[in-house]
C-alpha positions in Angstrom: -65.0 -10.1 -46.0 -66.6 -9.8 -49.4 -65.7 -12.8 -51.5 -64.8 -12.8 -55.1 -67.8 -14.1 -57.0 -65.6 -15.2 -59.9 -63.4 -17.3 -57.6 -66.4 -18.8 -55.8 -68.0 -19.9 -59.1 -64.8 -21.6 -60.1 -64.4 -23.4 -56.8 -68.1 -24.5 -56.7 -67.9 -26.0 -60.2 -64.7 -27.9 -59.4 -66.1 -29.0 -56.0 -69.1 -30.5 -57.8 -66.9 -32.4 -60.2 -64.7 -33.6 -57.3 -67.8 -34.7 -55.3 -69.1 -36.8 -58.2 -65.7 -38.6 -58.4 -65.6 -39.2 -54.7 -69.1 -40.7 -54.7 -68.2 -43.4 -57.3 -68.3 -47.0 -56.2 -64.7 -47.5 -57.3 -63.6 -45.5 -54.3 -65.0 -48.1 -51.9 -63.5 -50.9 -54.0 -60.1 -49.2 -53.6 -60.6 -48.7 -49.9 -61.2 -52.4 -49.5 -58.1 -53.3 -51.5 -55.9 -50.9 -49.5 -57.3 -52.1 -46.1 -56.5 -55.7 -47.0 -53.2 -55.0 -48.7 -51.8 -52.9 -45.9 -52.9 -55.7 -43.5 -50.7 -58.1 -45.4 -53.4 -59.9 -47.2 -52.7 -60.7 -50.8 -54.6 -58.6 -53.4 -53.6 -57.6 -56.8 -50.6 -55.3 -56.6 -51.8 -51.7 -56.1 -50.6 -48.7 -58.2 -50.1 -45.2 -57.0 -49.0 -42.4 -59.4 -47.3 -39.5 -57.5 -46.6 -37.2 -60.4 -47.3 -33.7 -59.0 -43.7 -32.5 -59.3 -44.6 -32.2 -63.0 -47.9 -30.5 -62.3 -47.0 -27.3 -64.1 -46.8 -29.3 -67.4 -50.4 -30.3 -67.2 -53.1 -28.0 -68.8 -55.2 -28.2 -65.5 -52.4 -26.4 -63.7 -53.4 -23.1 -65.1 -55.3 -21.6 -62.2 -58.2 -19.3 -62.7 -58.9 -18.0 -59.2 -57.4 -14.6 -58.2 -57.3 -14.9 -54.4 -54.3 -17.0 -53.1 -56.7 -18.7 -50.6 -58.9 -19.9 -53.3 -56.0 -20.8 -55.6 -54.8 -23.3 -53.0 -58.1 -25.0 -53.0 -58.5 -24.8 -56.7 -55.1 -26.5 -57.1 -56.2 -29.3 -54.7 -59.4 -29.9 -56.6 -57.8 -29.8 -60.1 -55.0 -32.1 -59.0 -57.4 -34.7 -57.7 -59.7 -34.5 -60.7 -56.7 -35.3 -62.9 -55.6 -38.1 -60.4 -58.9 -39.8 -61.0 -58.5 -39.5 -64.8 -55.1 -41.4 -64.4 -57.0 -44.5 -63.1 -54.5 -45.6 -60.6 -55.6 -46.9 -57.1 -55.6 -43.5 -55.5 -58.7 -42.9 -53.3 -60.5 -39.6 -53.8 -62.1 -38.8 -50.4 -65.5 -37.1 -50.1 -64.1 -34.1 -48.2 -61.9 -31.1 -48.8 -59.2 -30.4 -46.2 -58.6 -27.0 -44.5 -55.3 -26.8 -42.6 -55.4 -25.2 -39.2 -53.2 -22.2 -38.8 -50.3 -23.5 -36.7 -48.1 -21.1 -34.8 -44.4 -21.8 -35.0 -41.4 -20.3 -33.1 -39.9 -17.2 -34.6 -37.7 -18.1 -37.7 -39.4 -21.5 -38.1 -39.9 -25.0 -36.6 -36.7 -25.0 -34.5 -36.4 -21.2 -34.0 -33.6 -20.8 -36.5 -33.8 -19.8 -40.2 -33.4 -22.4 -42.9 -31.2 -20.7 -45.6 -30.2 -22.0 -48.9 -27.6 -20.9 -51.4 -29.5 -20.7 -54.6 -28.2 -22.1 -57.9 -27.0 -19.8 -60.6 -29.2 -21.5 -63.2 -32.9 -22.3 -62.8 -33.4 -25.9 -61.9 -29.9 -26.3 -60.6 -28.9 -27.7 -57.2 -29.0 -25.5 -54.1 -26.6 -25.7 -51.1 -27.4 -25.7 -47.4 -26.5 -22.6 -45.5 -27.0 -23.9 -42.0 -27.7 -21.7 -38.9 -25.7 -23.9 -36.5 -22.2 -23.3 -37.9 -20.5 -23.5 -34.5 -21.1 -26.0 -31.7 -22.2 -23.3 -29.3 -25.0 -22.3 -31.7 -27.0 -25.2 -30.4 -28.3 -22.7 -27.8 -30.2 -20.9 -30.5 -32.7 -23.7 -30.9 -36.2 -23.4 -29.7 -38.2 -26.0 -27.8 -41.3 -26.5 -30.0 -44.9 -26.4 -28.9 -48.2 -27.3 -30.5 -50.1 -24.0 -30.7 -53.0 -23.3 -33.1 -54.2 -19.8 -34.1 -57.9 -20.4 -33.5 -59.1 -17.1 -34.9 -57.3 -17.6 -38.2 -58.4 -21.2 -38.4 -62.0 -20.4 -37.8 -61.9 -17.6 -40.4 -60.5 -19.9 -43.1 -62.9 -22.8 -42.2 -65.8 -20.4 -42.4 -64.8 -19.0 -45.8 -64.5 -22.5 -47.2 -67.7 -23.8 -45.6 -69.7 -20.8 -46.8 -68.5 -21.3 -50.3 -68.8 -25.1 -50.8 -70.0 -26.6 -47.5 -73.3 -27.7 -49.3 -71.2 -29.7 -51.8 -68.3 -31.1 -49.8 -67.6 -31.6 -46.1 -64.8 -29.3 -44.9 -62.3 -31.4 -43.0 -60.4 -29.3 -40.5 -56.9 -30.6 -40.2 -55.3 -29.7 -36.8 -52.4 -32.1 -37.2 -49.2 -30.6 -35.6 -46.5 -29.0 -37.7 -44.0 -31.7 -36.7 -45.4 -34.6 -38.7 -44.1 -36.9 -41.5 -41.0 -35.2 -43.0 -41.2 -32.3 -40.6 -41.2 -34.7 -37.7 -38.7 -37.3 -38.8 -35.7 -35.3 -37.4 -33.5 -36.3 -40.4 -35.0 -33.6 -42.7 -34.7 -30.7 -40.3 -31.3 -31.6 -38.9 -29.7 -31.3 -42.4 -31.2 -27.8 -42.7 -30.0 -27.0 -39.2 -26.4 -28.3 -39.4 -25.8 -28.9 -43.1 -25.6 -32.3 -44.7 -21.8 -32.5 -45.1 -21.1 -31.1 -41.6 -23.7 -33.6 -40.2 -21.6 -36.4 -41.6 -18.4 -35.0 -40.1 -20.1 -34.6 -36.7 -20.8 -38.3 -36.5 -17.0 -38.8 -36.2 -15.7 -35.5 -34.9 -18.5 -34.4 -32.5 -20.5 -37.5 -31.6 -21.5 -36.4 -28.1 -22.6 -33.0 -29.3 -24.6 -34.6 -32.1 -26.3 -36.9 -29.6 -27.3 -33.9 -27.6 -28.8 -32.2 -30.7 -30.6 -35.3 -31.7 -32.0 -35.7 -28.2 -33.3 -32.1 -28.2 -35.1 -32.7 -31.5 -36.5 -36.1 -30.4 -37.8 -34.6 -27.2 -39.3 -31.6 -29.1 -41.2 -33.8 -31.5 -42.4 -36.1 -28.7 -43.6 -33.1 -26.7 -45.5 -31.6 -29.7 -47.2 -34.9 -30.4 -48.2 -35.4 -26.8 -49.6 -31.8 -26.6 -51.6 -32.3 -29.8 -53.0 -35.6 -28.5 -53.9 -34.1 -25.2 -55.6 -31.1 -26.9 -57.7 -33.4 -29.0 -56.2 -32.1 -32.2 -55.3 -35.5 -33.7 -58.0 -36.8 -36.0 -58.4 -39.5 -38.7 -57.2 -37.0 -41.3 -53.8 -37.1 -39.5 -53.0 -40.5 -41.1 -49.9 -40.5 -43.2 -48.1 -43.4 -44.9 -47.0 -42.2 -48.4 -49.7 -44.3 -49.9 -53.4 -44.8 -49.0 -53.6 -44.9 -45.2 -56.1 -47.7 -44.7 -55.6 -50.9 -42.7 -57.9 -53.4 -41.0 -56.2 -52.7 -37.7 -56.9 -49.0 -37.7 -59.9 -46.8 -38.2 -60.4 -45.4 -41.7 -59.5 -41.8 -42.6 -62.5 -39.6 -41.8 -63.2 -35.9 -41.6 -63.7 -34.0 -38.3 -63.2 -37.3 -36.4 -61.1 -36.2 -33.4 -60.0 -36.7 -30.9 -58.0 -39.8 -31.5 -54.8 -41.2 -30.1 -51.5 -41.8 -31.9 -52.1 -45.5 -31.6 -55.1 -45.0 -33.9 -53.0 -43.5 -36.7 -50.5 -44.3 -39.4 -47.2 -42.4 -39.3 -44.6 -42.0 -42.0 -40.9 -41.5 -41.4 -37.8 -41.4 -43.5 -34.1 -40.6 -43.3 -33.2 -39.6 -46.9 -30.2 -37.6 -45.7 -28.7 -40.9 -44.3 -28.7 -42.7 -47.6 -24.9 -42.8 -47.7 -24.5 -43.5 -44.0 -23.7 -47.1 -42.9 -26.4 -49.1 -41.2 -24.6 -48.9 -37.8 -24.2 -45.1 -37.9 -27.7 -44.7 -39.3 -29.0 -46.7 -36.3 -26.9 -44.8 -33.8 -27.3 -41.3 -35.1 -30.9 -41.4 -36.3 -33.0 -44.5 -36.0 -32.6 -44.8 -32.2 -34.0 -41.3 -32.0 -36.9 -42.0 -34.3 -38.0 -45.2 -32.6 -39.3 -43.4 -29.4 -41.4 -41.1 -31.6 -42.8 -43.8 -33.9 -43.5 -46.4 -31.2 -46.6 -44.4 -30.2 -48.4 -44.9 -33.5 -50.6 -47.7 -34.7 -48.7 -48.5 -37.9 -45.6 -47.0 -39.5 -44.3 -46.7 -43.1 -40.5 -46.1 -43.3 -38.4 -44.8 -46.1 -38.8 -42.4 -49.0 -35.9 -42.1 -51.5 -33.1 -43.7 -49.5 -31.9 -47.2 -50.3 -32.8 -49.5 -47.3 -31.5 -52.7 -48.8 -28.7 -53.1 -46.2 -30.8 -51.5 -43.4 -33.9 -53.8 -43.4 -32.6 -55.6 -40.3 -32.3 -52.1 -38.7 -35.8 -51.0 -39.4 -37.2 -54.4 -38.2 -36.5 -53.1 -34.6 -39.7 -51.1 -34.9 -42.5 -53.3 -33.7 -45.3 -51.4 -35.4 -43.5 -51.2 -38.8 -45.8 -52.2 -41.7 -44.5 -50.6 -45.0 -40.9 -50.5 -46.3 -39.8 -48.3 -49.3 -37.9 -50.1 -52.0 -36.4 -47.3 -54.1 -34.8 -47.2 -57.6 -31.3 -47.6 -56.2 -32.3 -50.6 -54.1 -31.5 -54.2 -54.9 -35.1 -55.4 -55.6 -34.4 -59.1 -55.4 -32.4 -58.9 -52.2 -34.9 -56.5 -50.6 -37.7 -59.0 -51.5 -35.8 -61.8 -49.8 -35.3 -59.7 -46.7 -38.8 -58.3 -46.5 -40.7 -61.4 -47.5 -44.3 -61.2 -46.4 -43.6 -59.6 -43.0 -44.1 -56.0 -44.4 -45.6 -54.3 -47.4 -43.0 -54.1 -50.2 -43.5 -50.6 -51.5 -41.6 -50.6 -54.7 -40.7 -47.3 -56.4 -39.4 -47.8 -60.0 -37.1 -45.1 -61.4 -39.2 -42.4 -63.2 -36.2 -41.5 -65.4 -36.4 -45.1 -66.8 -40.2 -45.1 -67.4 -41.6 -41.6 -67.7 -39.2 -38.6 -67.6 -36.8 -39.4 -70.5 -39.0 -40.6 -73.3 -41.7 -43.2 -73.1 -40.6 -46.6 -74.3 -43.5 -49.1 -73.7 -41.3 -52.2 -74.2 -38.7 -50.8 -71.7 -41.5 -50.1 -69.2 -42.9 -53.6 -69.6 -39.4 -55.2 -69.1 -38.6 -53.1 -66.0 -42.0 -53.8 -64.3 -42.0 -57.5 -65.2 -38.4 -58.0 -63.9 -39.3 -56.2 -60.6 -42.5 -58.2 -60.2 -40.7 -61.4 -60.8 -38.1 -60.6 -58.2 -40.8 -59.6 -55.6 -43.6 -62.0 -56.7 -43.8 -63.7 -53.3 -44.1 -60.3 -51.5 -47.1 -58.0 -50.7 -46.3 -55.5 -53.4 -47.6 -52.1 -54.4 -45.9 -49.8 -56.9 -45.5 -46.1 -56.5 -44.2 -44.0 -59.3 -42.9 -40.9 -57.5 -40.6 -37.9 -58.1 -41.8 -37.6 -61.6 -40.0 -34.3 -62.4 -41.3 -34.0 -66.0 -43.7 -35.7 -68.3 -42.2 -33.8 -71.2 -45.5 -32.0 -71.7 -47.3 -35.2 -72.6 -49.9 -35.8 -69.9 -51.2 -38.9 -71.6 -48.1 -40.8 -70.4 -49.4 -40.8 -66.8 -52.5 -42.8 -67.7 -50.8 -45.0 -70.3 -48.1 -46.0 -67.7 -50.8 -47.1 -65.3 -52.5 -49.1 -68.0 -49.3 -50.9 -69.0 -48.3 -51.6 -65.4 -51.8 -52.9 -64.6 -51.7 -55.3 -67.5 -48.6 -56.8 -66.0 -49.3 -56.7 -62.3 -52.8 -58.2 -62.6 -51.0 -61.5 -63.5 -49.5 -61.4 -59.9 -52.8 -61.1 -58.0 
């Protein structure tokens, strides 16, 4: 097809800026820090700003490309150029990813549509409209497979390579569709059954729920095994909600397959089980996640759910390396329970430090209190779920500067 010269010029300019950033020596310094940190060696506490939920408030979010294909890559490049400006410990890698075109069952990952009841007002909360409303609807579920549309993938890779392959390596990402959140069971089961009904099922329909969980566990395991056998796992398949480096595993690298699951980081969560007791979380979710996760080299567990009372549960996983400590968690108790056995991945509340005003003294107090509570742990700090920066992008960089002034004292 004839490419839009206007779009290509924009992408090439951004790719050159991105490539210059990726080539800076600071990237190797960060790689070394993350390798040692994730291998439980004490470094200075590392900082990761995950602010992209507020992306539309940043001037760089105004895309200039016309073609949706180029817009997606323009967005990636602009986001990472801004991420470098923030000066956290994020690593800008010297490649640009192109996702393979993965074929899914009709209606989505599990063969049933994920419907939502939309809010009346913009920004309001939506409700689940689950496809499995009756117990017998379990028969509607598909058994997933790992299938890639090779023709579409090759076409997209060629477009990107022709445009900027002389500037950046194009990393073809053939990771299966059931990975991270889409492979943790917890995320999808809430869409399939509805969160409230899922809670009732634990008491009212436990045998049926175990049957549903087993179907999903076996489906994810099958897809992972198929992708591994096909040689479609590579070192861009790493995922750990931070920077996926460790001394025990090969570094992320483009076009580096085939590798095995044991060579990779995997991330898993169960946010939907935040209000479920440790015993029921273990019975109705974690025991189905363990068989999936045990194949990987290292695992990061937890996203937004409070794991304070569940740390003993997640310790069952022999390859666990990172545990999320969220705004609702008891930081001091979590620090006592985690110790130096795992990375203490602390996530302060963005509403306290970023989204509702910007009080420097308050930020200093919150960060110092948290660091004091976890001073004996292997700590990194992720500010995530930043829903707004109140149209003041400078806050992102200033928050990192304030936090680094404090955390460097805990090196």
